[in-house]
A tleap script that builds the chain and sets N, CA, C and O, in Angstrom:
source leaprc.protein.ff14SB
mol = sequence {
  NMET SER THR SER THR LEU PHE ASP LYS LEU
  ARG GLU GLU PHE GLN ILE PRO SER ASP ALA
  ALA LEU ALA ARG GLU LEU GLU VAL ALA PRO
  PRO ASP VAL SER LYS SER ARG LYS THR ASN
  GLU ILE SER ASP ARG MET ILE LEU ARG VAL
  HIE GLU TYR LEU GLY TRP PRO VAL SER GLU
  ILE ARG LEU GLU LEU ALA LYS THR ALA PRO
  HIE CGLN
}
set mol.1.N position { -25.466 -57.156 -13.089 }
set mol.1.CA position { -24.931 -57.923 -11.919 }
set mol.1.C position { -26.018 -59.217 -11.652 }
set mol.1.O position { -27.236 -59.075 -11.545 }
set mol.2.N position { -25.416 -60.270 -11.585 }
set mol.2.CA position { -26.387 -61.315 -11.297 }
set mol.2.C position { -26.624 -61.420 -9.816 }
set mol.2.O position { -25.926 -60.865 -8.967 }
set mol.3.N position { -27.751 -62.242 -9.560 }
set mol.3.CA position { -28.271 -62.586 -8.021 }
set mol.3.C position { -26.865 -63.160 -7.509 }
set mol.3.O position { -26.369 -62.776 -6.450 }
set mol.4.N position { -26.319 -64.018 -8.265 }
set mol.4.CA position { -25.120 -64.826 -7.453 }
set mol.4.C position { -24.033 -63.829 -7.175 }
set mol.4.O position { -23.467 -63.848 -6.082 }
set mol.5.N position { -23.699 -62.931 -8.132 }
set mol.5.CA position { -22.802 -62.021 -7.799 }
set mol.5.C position { -23.055 -61.159 -6.707 }
set mol.5.O position { -22.160 -60.875 -5.911 }
set mol.6.N position { -24.362 -60.660 -6.597 }
set mol.6.CA position { -24.770 -59.785 -5.497 }
set mol.6.C position { -24.512 -60.769 -4.007 }
set mol.6.O position { -24.025 -60.326 -2.967 }
set mol.7.N position { -24.872 -61.862 -4.182 }
set mol.7.CA position { -24.829 -62.735 -2.952 }
set mol.7.C position { -23.382 -62.741 -2.525 }
set mol.7.O position { -22.998 -62.431 -1.398 }
set mol.8.N position { -22.554 -63.153 -3.607 }
set mol.8.CA position { -21.051 -63.150 -3.329 }
set mol.8.C position { -20.406 -61.920 -2.874 }
set mol.8.O position { -19.499 -61.890 -2.042 }
set mol.9.N position { -20.941 -60.862 -3.483 }
set mol.9.CA position { -20.301 -59.495 -2.953 }
set mol.9.C position { -20.726 -59.176 -1.638 }
set mol.9.O position { -19.962 -58.475 -0.975 }
set mol.10.N position { -22.026 -59.632 -1.015 }
set mol.10.CA position { -22.271 -59.496 0.348 }
set mol.10.C position { -21.570 -60.384 1.155 }
set mol.10.O position { -21.152 -59.950 2.228 }
set mol.11.N position { -21.361 -61.528 0.857 }
set mol.11.CA position { -20.541 -62.450 1.615 }
set mol.11.C position { -19.252 -62.019 1.713 }
set mol.11.O position { -18.649 -62.091 2.784 }
set mol.12.N position { -18.684 -61.511 0.571 }
set mol.12.CA position { -17.154 -61.157 0.650 }
set mol.12.C position { -16.995 -59.845 1.600 }
set mol.12.O position { -16.100 -59.818 2.445 }
set mol.13.N position { -17.790 -58.888 1.448 }
set mol.13.CA position { -17.803 -57.495 1.914 }
set mol.13.C position { -18.054 -57.681 3.504 }
set mol.13.O position { -17.328 -57.052 4.275 }
set mol.14.N position { -19.043 -58.511 4.000 }
set mol.14.CA position { -19.240 -58.694 5.299 }
set mol.14.C position { -18.735 -59.975 5.837 }
set mol.14.O position { -19.134 -60.425 6.912 }
set mol.15.N position { -17.780 -60.614 5.026 }
set mol.15.CA position { -16.944 -61.698 5.570 }
set mol.15.C position { -17.876 -62.861 6.278 }
set mol.15.O position { -17.713 -63.274 7.426 }
set mol.16.N position { -18.961 -63.332 5.283 }
set mol.16.CA position { -20.080 -64.224 5.672 }
set mol.16.C position { -19.642 -65.410 5.084 }
set mol.16.O position { -19.415 -65.401 3.874 }
set mol.17.N position { -19.478 -66.473 5.761 }
set mol.17.CA position { -18.708 -67.782 5.370 }
set mol.17.C position { -19.624 -68.617 4.412 }
set mol.17.O position { -19.007 -69.389 3.678 }
set mol.18.N position { -20.828 -68.601 4.303 }
set mol.18.CA position { -21.539 -69.642 3.521 }
set mol.18.C position { -22.850 -68.838 3.230 }
set mol.18.O position { -23.171 -67.797 3.803 }
set mol.19.N position { -23.524 -69.448 2.301 }
set mol.19.CA position { -25.145 -68.914 1.870 }
set mol.19.C position { -25.983 -69.299 2.997 }
set mol.19.O position { -26.956 -68.560 3.150 }
set mol.20.N position { -25.861 -70.298 3.862 }
set mol.20.CA position { -26.656 -70.421 5.090 }
set mol.20.C position { -26.526 -69.413 6.064 }
set mol.20.O position { -27.456 -68.989 6.750 }
set mol.21.N position { -25.325 -69.026 6.114 }
set mol.21.CA position { -25.019 -67.610 6.959 }
set mol.21.C position { -25.435 -66.387 6.543 }
set mol.21.O position { -25.855 -65.533 7.324 }
set mol.22.N position { -25.337 -66.222 5.213 }
set mol.22.CA position { -26.133 -65.094 4.399 }
set mol.22.C position { -27.617 -64.856 4.803 }
set mol.22.O position { -28.244 -63.850 5.136 }
set mol.23.N position { -27.940 -66.176 4.645 }
set mol.23.CA position { -29.637 -66.300 4.771 }
set mol.23.C position { -29.914 -66.017 6.155 }
set mol.23.O position { -30.968 -65.421 6.374 }
set mol.24.N position { -29.103 -66.358 7.246 }
set mol.24.CA position { -29.380 -65.917 8.543 }
set mol.24.C position { -29.322 -64.187 8.722 }
set mol.24.O position { -30.130 -63.459 9.298 }
set mol.25.N position { -28.233 -63.880 8.106 }
set mol.25.CA position { -28.040 -62.371 8.319 }
set mol.25.C position { -29.180 -61.568 7.661 }
set mol.25.O position { -29.705 -60.583 8.181 }
set mol.26.N position { -29.522 -62.109 6.414 }
set mol.26.CA position { -30.728 -61.380 5.768 }
set mol.26.C position { -32.138 -61.602 6.373 }
set mol.26.O position { -33.142 -60.983 6.020 }
set mol.27.N position { -32.089 -62.558 7.325 }
set mol.27.CA position { -33.290 -62.961 7.828 }
set mol.27.C position { -34.345 -63.772 6.813 }
set mol.27.O position { -35.565 -63.639 6.912 }
set mol.28.N position { -33.749 -64.562 5.903 }
set mol.28.CA position { -34.588 -65.413 5.147 }
set mol.28.C position { -34.156 -66.757 5.394 }
set mol.28.O position { -33.168 -67.089 6.050 }
set mol.29.N position { -35.153 -67.661 4.690 }
set mol.29.CA position { -34.794 -69.112 4.757 }
set mol.29.C position { -33.456 -69.406 3.649 }
set mol.29.O position { -33.231 -68.718 2.653 }
set mol.30.N position { -32.721 -70.495 4.056 }
set mol.30.CA position { -31.644 -70.626 3.192 }
set mol.30.C position { -32.000 -71.111 1.898 }
set mol.30.O position { -31.266 -70.839 0.948 }
set mol.31.N position { -33.208 -71.913 1.708 }
set mol.31.CA position { -33.519 -72.374 0.253 }
set mol.31.C position { -33.862 -71.021 -0.414 }
set mol.31.O position { -33.722 -71.038 -1.636 }
set mol.32.N position { -34.261 -69.908 0.097 }
set mol.32.CA position { -34.436 -68.685 -0.582 }
set mol.32.C position { -33.308 -68.206 -1.257 }
set mol.32.O position { -33.434 -67.674 -2.359 }
set mol.33.N position { -32.215 -68.337 -0.713 }
set mol.33.CA position { -30.876 -68.116 -1.247 }
set mol.33.C position { -30.508 -68.787 -2.386 }
set mol.33.O position { -30.100 -68.262 -3.422 }
set mol.34.N position { -30.665 -70.002 -2.166 }
set mol.34.CA position { -30.343 -71.080 -2.935 }
set mol.34.C position { -31.173 -71.165 -4.253 }
set mol.34.O position { -30.663 -71.589 -5.290 }
set mol.35.N position { -32.477 -70.746 -4.179 }
set mol.35.CA position { -33.398 -70.820 -5.312 }
set mol.35.C position { -32.953 -69.536 -6.160 }
set mol.35.O position { -32.937 -69.536 -7.391 }
set mol.36.N position { -32.578 -68.394 -5.333 }
set mol.36.CA position { -32.366 -67.120 -6.241 }
set mol.36.C position { -31.033 -67.221 -6.890 }
set mol.36.O position { -30.826 -66.578 -7.919 }
set mol.37.N position { -30.043 -68.034 -6.331 }
set mol.37.CA position { -28.796 -68.340 -7.225 }
set mol.37.C position { -29.167 -69.236 -8.464 }
set mol.37.O position { -28.655 -69.065 -9.570 }
set mol.38.N position { -30.087 -70.191 -8.190 }
set mol.38.CA position { -30.084 -71.057 -9.284 }
set mol.38.C position { -30.969 -70.414 -10.428 }
set mol.38.O position { -30.741 -70.639 -11.617 }
set mol.39.N position { -31.995 -69.596 -9.986 }
set mol.39.CA position { -32.832 -69.241 -10.999 }
set mol.39.C position { -32.634 -67.536 -11.571 }
set mol.39.O position { -33.303 -66.979 -12.441 }
set mol.40.N position { -31.549 -66.992 -10.800 }
set mol.40.CA position { -31.156 -65.561 -11.101 }
set mol.40.C position { -32.341 -64.857 -10.907 }
set mol.40.O position { -32.375 -63.867 -11.638 }
set mol.41.N position { -33.231 -64.973 -10.272 }
set mol.41.CA position { -34.564 -64.262 -9.760 }
set mol.41.C position { -34.571 -63.923 -8.177 }
set mol.41.O position { -34.165 -64.692 -7.306 }
set mol.42.N position { -35.084 -62.687 -7.973 }
set mol.42.CA position { -34.836 -62.446 -6.613 }
set mol.42.C position { -36.118 -61.747 -6.274 }
set mol.42.O position { -36.653 -60.966 -7.061 }
set mol.43.N position { -36.637 -62.058 -5.006 }
set mol.43.CA position { -38.017 -61.554 -4.653 }
set mol.43.C position { -37.936 -60.261 -4.044 }
set mol.43.O position { -36.876 -59.827 -3.594 }
set mol.44.N position { -39.077 -59.594 -4.011 }
set mol.44.CA position { -38.953 -58.246 -3.434 }
set mol.44.C position { -38.710 -58.180 -1.949 }
set mol.44.O position { -38.239 -57.207 -1.360 }
set mol.45.N position { -39.087 -59.335 -1.403 }
set mol.45.CA position { -38.715 -59.351 0.139 }
set mol.45.C position { -37.060 -59.357 -0.036 }
set mol.45.O position { -36.446 -58.397 0.430 }
set mol.46.N position { -36.475 -60.209 -0.565 }
set mol.46.CA position { -34.951 -60.508 -0.547 }
set mol.46.C position { -34.350 -58.938 -1.049 }
set mol.46.O position { -33.337 -58.464 -0.534 }
set mol.47.N position { -34.911 -58.425 -1.820 }
set mol.47.CA position { -34.296 -57.036 -2.343 }
set mol.47.C position { -34.257 -56.055 -1.187 }
set mol.47.O position { -33.325 -55.294 -0.927 }
set mol.48.N position { -35.563 -56.199 -0.436 }
set mol.48.CA position { -35.683 -55.157 0.617 }
set mol.48.C position { -34.589 -55.740 1.812 }
set mol.48.O position { -33.896 -54.934 2.433 }
set mol.49.N position { -34.520 -56.899 2.017 }
set mol.49.CA position { -33.519 -57.519 3.137 }
set mol.49.C position { -32.102 -56.884 2.596 }
set mol.49.O position { -31.413 -56.140 3.294 }
set mol.50.N position { -31.832 -57.198 1.531 }
set mol.50.CA position { -30.485 -56.649 0.983 }
set mol.50.C position { -30.224 -54.953 1.008 }
set mol.50.O position { -29.123 -54.422 1.154 }
set mol.51.N position { -31.437 -54.300 0.839 }
set mol.51.CA position { -31.259 -52.804 1.155 }
set mol.51.C position { -31.216 -52.584 2.598 }
set mol.51.O position { -30.529 -51.648 3.007 }
set mol.52.N position { -31.868 -53.330 3.443 }
set mol.52.CA position { -31.726 -53.101 4.952 }
set mol.52.C position { -30.304 -53.518 5.325 }
set mol.52.O position { -29.726 -52.899 6.218 }
set mol.53.N position { -29.776 -54.414 4.767 }
set mol.53.CA position { -28.303 -54.948 5.326 }
set mol.53.C position { -27.247 -54.010 4.769 }
set mol.53.O position { -26.383 -53.492 5.477 }
set mol.54.N position { -27.383 -53.794 3.258 }
set mol.54.CA position { -26.139 -52.853 2.853 }
set mol.54.C position { -26.351 -51.515 2.665 }
set mol.54.O position { -25.407 -50.795 2.338 }
set mol.55.N position { -27.660 -50.993 2.855 }
set mol.55.CA position { -27.922 -49.628 2.718 }
set mol.55.C position { -28.216 -48.894 1.460 }
set mol.55.O position { -28.485 -47.701 1.317 }
set mol.56.N position { -28.095 -49.989 0.436 }
set mol.56.CA position { -28.197 -49.629 -0.791 }
set mol.56.C position { -29.681 -49.069 -1.198 }
set mol.56.O position { -30.667 -49.582 -0.669 }
set mol.57.N position { -29.803 -48.151 -2.020 }
set mol.57.CA position { -31.137 -47.828 -2.303 }
set mol.57.C position { -31.904 -48.950 -3.092 }
set mol.57.O position { -31.225 -49.500 -3.959 }
set mol.58.N position { -32.846 -49.269 -2.985 }
set mol.58.CA position { -33.807 -50.409 -3.705 }
set mol.58.C position { -33.497 -50.288 -5.147 }
set mol.58.O position { -33.175 -51.208 -5.900 }
set mol.59.N position { -33.662 -48.791 -5.491 }
set mol.59.CA position { -33.507 -48.594 -7.047 }
set mol.59.C position { -32.481 -49.118 -7.583 }
set mol.59.O position { -32.594 -49.803 -8.599 }
set mol.60.N position { -31.161 -48.861 -6.926 }
set mol.60.CA position { -29.916 -49.101 -7.287 }
set mol.60.C position { -29.812 -50.788 -7.417 }
set mol.60.O position { -29.336 -51.421 -8.359 }
set mol.61.N position { -30.288 -51.203 -6.427 }
set mol.61.CA position { -30.141 -52.706 -6.370 }
set mol.61.C position { -30.967 -53.348 -7.564 }
set mol.61.O position { -30.493 -54.290 -8.199 }
set mol.62.N position { -32.148 -52.842 -7.837 }
set mol.62.CA position { -32.867 -53.258 -9.101 }
set mol.62.C position { -32.221 -53.177 -10.452 }
set mol.62.O position { -32.288 -54.015 -11.352 }
set mol.63.N position { -31.543 -51.956 -10.445 }
set mol.63.CA position { -30.761 -51.495 -11.654 }
set mol.63.C position { -29.650 -52.390 -12.025 }
set mol.63.O position { -29.446 -52.734 -13.189 }
set mol.64.N position { -28.928 -52.768 -11.010 }
set mol.64.CA position { -27.655 -53.694 -10.961 }
set mol.64.C position { -28.063 -55.043 -11.607 }
set mol.64.O position { -27.504 -55.589 -12.559 }
set mol.65.N position { -29.168 -55.489 -10.894 }
set mol.65.CA position { -29.737 -56.755 -11.288 }
set mol.65.C position { -30.226 -56.684 -12.636 }
set mol.65.O position { -30.139 -57.724 -13.290 }
set mol.66.N position { -30.680 -55.758 -13.138 }
set mol.66.CA position { -31.362 -55.552 -14.500 }
set mol.66.C position { -30.304 -55.683 -15.732 }
set mol.66.O position { -30.557 -56.035 -16.884 }
set mol.67.N position { -29.293 -55.376 -15.282 }
set mol.67.CA position { -28.033 -55.295 -16.160 }
set mol.67.C position { -27.747 -56.545 -16.793 }
set mol.67.O position { -27.229 -56.595 -17.909 }
set mol.68.N position { -28.117 -57.738 -16.012 }
set mol.68.CA position { -27.907 -58.976 -16.613 }
set mol.68.C position { -28.951 -59.762 -16.717 }
set mol.68.O position { -28.829 -60.953 -17.004 }
set mol.69.N position { -30.169 -59.152 -16.483 }
set mol.69.CA position { -31.519 -60.093 -16.759 }
set mol.69.C position { -31.559 -60.319 -18.037 }
set mol.69.O position { -31.052 -59.526 -18.831 }
set mol.70.N position { -32.203 -61.495 -18.439 }
set mol.70.CA position { -32.450 -61.732 -19.933 }
set mol.70.C position { -33.340 -60.901 -20.421 }
set mol.70.O position { -34.257 -60.563 -19.673 }
set mol.71.N position { -33.293 -60.441 -21.612 }
set mol.71.CA position { -34.376 -59.720 -22.113 }
set mol.71.C position { -35.647 -60.268 -22.454 }
set mol.71.O position { -35.643 -61.431 -22.858 }
set mol.72.N position { -36.726 -59.667 -22.374 }
set mol.72.CA position { -38.120 -60.652 -22.856 }
set mol.72.C position { -38.522 -59.987 -23.886 }
set mol.72.O position { -39.505 -60.367 -24.522 }
savepdb mol mol.pdb
quit
């Protein structure tokens, strides 16, 4: 799952109309959401906020995000 897909899923599941509204819900700055979408990288703080919002285990979020991460 890409970062964009994760954010899209959050927006759809919780009927959040925009990335700016998503940022408010996650209590992060809107540029942080935008940057994560563009780079497909997500900070530990953002993962924790998603965990707190969704209730998903952090390990599950990391596992899903790793499925589409480029191999190094």
